[in-house]
C-alpha positions in Angstrom: 0.0 0.0 0.0 1.4 3.4 -1.0 1.5 6.4 1.3 -0.9 8.2 -1.1 -3.6 5.5 -0.7 -3.2 5.8 3.1 -3.7 9.5 2.9 -6.7 9.0 0.6 -8.2 6.6 3.1 -7.8 9.1 5.9 -9.4 11.8 3.8 -12.3 9.5 2.9 -12.8 8.5 6.5 -12.8 12.2 7.5 -15.5 12.9 4.9 -17.6 10.1 6.2 -17.2 11.2 9.8 -18.1 14.8 8.8 -21.1 13.7 6.7 -22.5 11.7 9.7 -21.8 14.4 12.2 -23.2 17.2 10.1 -26.6 15.5 9.6 -27.8 16.7 13.0 -26.1 20.1 12.7 -27.2 21.1 9.2 -29.6 18.3 7.9 -29.0 16.1 4.9 -28.3 18.3 1.8 -26.4 21.1 3.3 -24.6 18.7 5.7 -23.2 16.5 2.9 -22.3 19.6 0.8 -20.5 21.1 3.9 -18.8 17.8 4.8 -17.3 17.5 1.3 -16.2 21.1 1.1 -14.8 21.2 4.6 -12.9 17.9 4.0 -11.4 19.3 0.8 -10.3 22.6 2.4 -13.1 25.0 1.5 -14.7 25.5 4.9 -13.9 29.3 5.0 -14.5 30.0 1.3 -17.1 32.7 1.0 -18.3 31.4 -2.4 -18.8 27.9 -1.0 -20.6 29.3 2.0 -23.0 31.2 -0.4 -23.6 28.0 -2.4 -24.3 26.2 0.9 -27.4 28.4 1.3 -28.9 26.9 -1.9 -28.7 23.4 -0.3 -31.2 24.2 2.5 -34.3 23.9 0.3 -33.2 20.4 -0.8 -33.5 19.0 2.7 -35.7 15.9 3.1 -36.3 15.1 -0.5 -36.8 18.8 -1.5 -38.7 21.1 0.8 -39.1 18.2 3.4 -41.7 16.6 1.1 -39.7 13.3 0.9 -40.9 12.8 -2.7 -37.8 14.1 -4.4 -34.2 13.2 -4.5 -32.6 12.3 -1.1 -31.1 15.5 0.3 -27.8 13.7 0.8 -27.7 12.9 -2.9 -28.6 16.4 -3.7 -25.8 17.8 -1.6 -23.4 15.4 -3.2 -24.5 16.5 -6.7 -24.0 20.1 -5.7 -20.4 19.4 -4.4 -19.5 17.4 -7.5 -20.9 20.1 -9.8 -19.1 22.8 -7.9 -15.8 20.9 -8.2 -15.9 21.0 -12.0 -16.1 24.7 -12.1 -18.5 25.0 -15.0 -19.7 28.6 -15.4 -22.8 30.2 -16.8 -20.6 31.4 -19.7 -19.9 27.8 -20.7 -23.3 26.2 -21.2 -22.5 25.4 -24.8 -19.8 23.0 -23.6 -22.2 20.0 -23.6 -19.3 17.5 -23.1 -18.3 19.2 -19.9 -21.9 19.1 -18.6 -22.2 15.5 -19.6 -19.0 14.7 -17.7 -20.4 16.4 -14.6 -23.6 14.5 -14.8 -21.9 11.2 -15.3 -19.8 11.6 -12.2 -23.0 12.5 -10.2 -24.6 9.4 -11.7 -21.7 7.3 -10.5 -22.4 8.4 -6.9 -26.2 7.9 -7.5 -25.5 4.3 -8.6 -23.5 3.6 -5.5 -26.4 4.9 -3.5 -28.9 2.8 -5.3 -26.8 -0.3 -4.8 -26.6 0.2 -1.0 -29.9 2.0 -0.2 -32.2 0.8 -3.0 -33.0 4.2 -4.5 -32.0 7.9 -4.6 -35.5 9.2 -3.8 -35.9 10.2 -0.1 -39.1 8.3 0.7 -37.6 5.1 -0.9 -34.4 5.4 1.1 -36.5 5.8 4.2 -38.5 2.6 3.3 -35.2 0.8 2.8 -33.8 2.0 6.2 -37.0 2.1 8.3 -39.7 0.1 6.6 -41.8 3.3 6.2 -41.5 6.8 5.0 -42.2 10.2 6.6 -43.5 13.4 5.0 -41.6 15.9 6.9 -44.1 18.6 6.0 -46.6 16.8 8.4 -45.7 18.0 11.9 -46.7 14.6 13.5 -44.6 12.7 11.0 -41.7 15.0 11.6 -42.0 14.6 15.3 -42.1 10.8 15.0 -39.1 10.8 12.7 -37.1 13.2 15.0 -38.0 11.1 18.1 -36.9 7.9 16.3 -33.7 9.7 15.0 -32.8 11.2 18.4 -31.2 8.0 19.6 -29.9 6.7 16.3 -30.3 9.0 13.3 -31.7 6.9 10.5 -29.9 8.9 7.8 -26.5 9.2 9.5 -25.0 6.3 7.6 -26.5 7.7 4.4 -24.9 11.2 4.8 -21.6 9.6 5.8 -21.5 7.4 2.8 -22.6 10.1 0.4 -19.8 12.4 1.7 -17.2 9.7 1.4 -18.3 8.7 -2.1 -18.4 12.3 -3.2 -14.9 13.1 -2.0 -13.7 9.9 -3.6 -15.2 10.9 -7.0 -14.0 14.5 -6.8 -10.4 13.4 -6.0 -10.6 10.8 -8.8 -12.0 13.2 -11.5 -10.7 16.6 -10.2 -7.7 16.1 -7.9 -6.6 19.7 -8.4 -9.8 20.9 -6.7 -8.6 19.8 -3.3 -7.0 22.5 -1.1 -5.8 20.0 1.4 -2.1 20.0 2.1 -0.6 16.7 1.2 1.6 15.0 3.7 
C-alpha cells in the first residue's frame, strides 16, 4: 500500500465522519455539501458558503416533502458540480456538462446499490420500513424522536460524503485545497 492510498483513506474517513456528524447540525443536503467542502479545504471559502445556502431547500427530498431526490444525494450532486467549475458562460460546452452529470450518476448508482434508491421516501423505506412526509408535523416529530437515539440517515450522509470526495479526487484532484503529507 502506498502512502498516497493511506492519505486517501484518511481523507475519505474524514469525509464520512463529517457527513455523519453534520446531519444533526445542518440536515442532509447542506450537511453533505458542507462535509465535502470542509474535507477538501473549502470551509472558510465565501463562495462555497454562499452556495451552501442553496442546499437548504433540498432537505428531506426537496422542501421536506420526501418525494424528491434524497437530500444527501442532492448535496453530493452540488459538491461534484461545484468541483468541475463549469460557469454560466460555458453552457454550450455540452461535453463538460455530460462529464459532470456522469460523475454525479456514479455516486447515485452507489447509493442505489446500497440503499435501494436515490429518492428520499424510498431510502426511508429501505432503512426504516416506512417513510415520513416531513411537512406533516406529527410525522416530523415521530421521525425526530426515532432519530434522536440513532439518526436513521446518519449512515447515508456519511456514505454520500465519502463517495463524493472519492469521485472529486478521482476526477478533479486539483480541486482539493488540502495540504498533502
